[in-house]
N, C-alpha and C positions, 0 to 999 in steps of 0.2 A: 747075521740079521738078514732075514729073507723078505722079499717084496713080491707079493702075488696079486695079480689082477683077476677080478671076477665080476659078474654082473647079476643083478636081480631083475625080474620082469615086473615092471610097475604099471602105471596108468596106460590103458589102451595098448598093453603089450609092449610098451617101450622099455628099452634097457636102462637100468640105473647102475652106473659104474661104482665098483667098490675096490679099494686098495687095502690089502692086508699087509701090515708091516710088523715084524716081530720075530719071536723065536719059539712059537707054539706054546706060549704061556697059558696057564689056567685062568688068567685074568684078562678080560677084554675091555677095551675102551672103544665105544662106538661114537664116531664124530659126525655130527649133523650140522653142516655149515649154514650160512645165511643165503639170502636170495642171490646175491652176487659176491658175497664175502666168503671166499672158498676156504678149503682146508689149508691152502698155501699162504693165506693172509696171516699177519703177525700173531693175533691172539690164538687162532686155531693151530697154527704151525708150532708155536712154542709150547702151548698146552699139550699138544700131542707128544712133542719131544720130552717134556717133563714126565708125562705118564709112561713113556717108554723107559725112562731112567728109573721109574718106580715099579718096573716089572710087568707092565701091561703090554699086551699086543694091541696094536691100533687097527681099527677097521674104519677107514675113511670113506664115507658115503659121498660120492663126488658129483652130485647133481649141481647144475649151474643154470638156474632159470633165466638169468640175464641174457644168456646167449642161446637158450633153448628155442628151436625153430617154431614151435607152436604155442608156447606158454603165453606170450603176449597177446595172442588172438583169442584166448579163452576169457569167459566172464569170471568174475570174482569167485563165484561158487565152484566153477570148474577148476580154477587154479587151486583153490583150497583142497578139493578132492584129489587133484593130481599130486600135490605135495604129500598128503596123508597116505595115499596109495603107494607112492614111491618109497616113502620112509618105512611104511609097514612092510612092504616087500623086502626091502634091504635088511631090516632088522630080523625078519623071519629067516631070510637066507643065511645070515650070519649065525644066528643062534641055533638053527637046525643042523648046521654042518659041524658044530663043535660042542663039546661039553665043557662049560666053564664053571669054576667055583665062585667066580666073582665077575659081575658085569657093571660097567660104569657108562652112563650116557652123558655125552658132552654136546649140548645143543646151543646153537647161536641163532638169534633172530627168528627167521621163518622156520628154522629147525625146531624152535621151542613150540611153535604153533602145532606142528605135526606131532611132536613128542607128547605134548600135554594131552592131546586127544587120544593118542594110542595108550598112554598109561592109565587113562580112565576107562578104557575098554578092554584092557588085558590085565586081569587081576594077578596073573602069575608074574608080571613084571614089577610088582610092588616091592619085591625084595632087592631090586637093583637100585644103586645110587645114581643121582642125577646132578649134573652141573648145568645150570641155566645161565647162559651168557647173553646179556641184553634181551631178555624176554619181551614179547610184544604186549606189554601190560595194558595198553589202551584198547586192545582187542578183547572184548568182553569174555569170549569163550576161553581164551588163553589164561587170563587171570583166574577165572572161576575153576577151570580144570586144574591149574596148579594148586589151588587151595584144596581140591578134592584128593589130590595125590597123597599117598602115604609114604612115598619114597623119601629116604634120607637125602636132603638136597642142599646144595649151595647155589644161591642166585646172586649174580653180580651185575650191577647196572649203574649208569651215570645219570646225573640229574639234568644234563643237557641233551639227553637222548630224546628224540622226537616221540618215542614210544613210551616215555616215562609217564607214569600217572601217580600222583601223590597218594590218593586214597587207596589205590590198588597196592602200592608199595607198603603202606602202613599195615594193610591186612596181611600181606605176606610176611612182614616183619614179626607179626604176632602169631604166625603159624608155628606149631611145635615141630613140624618136619623140616622147615626151611630155615637155613641160615642166610639171611638177606643182607648183602653188602651194598651199601649205597655210596657211590663215589661222586663227590661234589665236582661239578663242572665237566665231567667226562661225557663225550658224545656217544653215538651209536656204535662207533668203532672202538670205544673205550680209549679214546685219545683226547688231547687238547690241542689248541692252536700253538703249540710250542713243542719242538722235537724232544727236548730234554725232559719236559714234564710228561710227555707221552711215553717215553722210555721208562720213566719212573712209575707210571701207572701200570705198564706192562709187567714190571717187576713185582708190583704190589698184587696184581691179579694172580700171577704165578705163585706168589707166596700163599695167598688164600687157598688156591687149588692144592698146593702141596700140603698145607695144614689139614685140609679136608680129607685128602687121601691118607695122610699119616694117622689121623684119628681112626679111620677104618682099619688100618694095619695094626694099630695098637689093640683095638677091640678084638680083632681076629686072633692075634697072638695071645 
């Protein structure tokens, strides 16, 4: 198992760190974390390990806007542009350097905002599968962009998530492209106020992801 560090050039020429973990597989999983919920936090960490076990190479895009020196000083529009440019640059860097037979995007929270925009502007990405973890449903553009995407998708979200929106969730549940999993009582970290219940939710989320990946494997074979 090799671990390789690289960078993409994103917003205003700033570097976006990328970690490549794997064995030079023809399958790639690109991980896009949240605002401060990094690829080392539970859902992203264990999802990544699960995908490694299923034959994917991991490409962890390691922005962390919570500690970024300039992000908090930008207005909302500039912050959005920064995230979109950083993720776009990272994805282009990854996909231009390798030839993959299969690509899977795994986006969490703010990562879903960037990815939903990118997928509606890059028609060639429509063939790639997507896992949306706690998408920002109460942000109008995210919800609408997700509905426009033709990618085979799995979306997982809790009803106690501050970004949960009942109407948007119902529309996504009716989408032909999206398998929408609603978890009662889970928050934005897909956890509850009980350690054992949170661990149970983590197991359930991983099971949904493994089933989603397994369907793709079955279809391919």
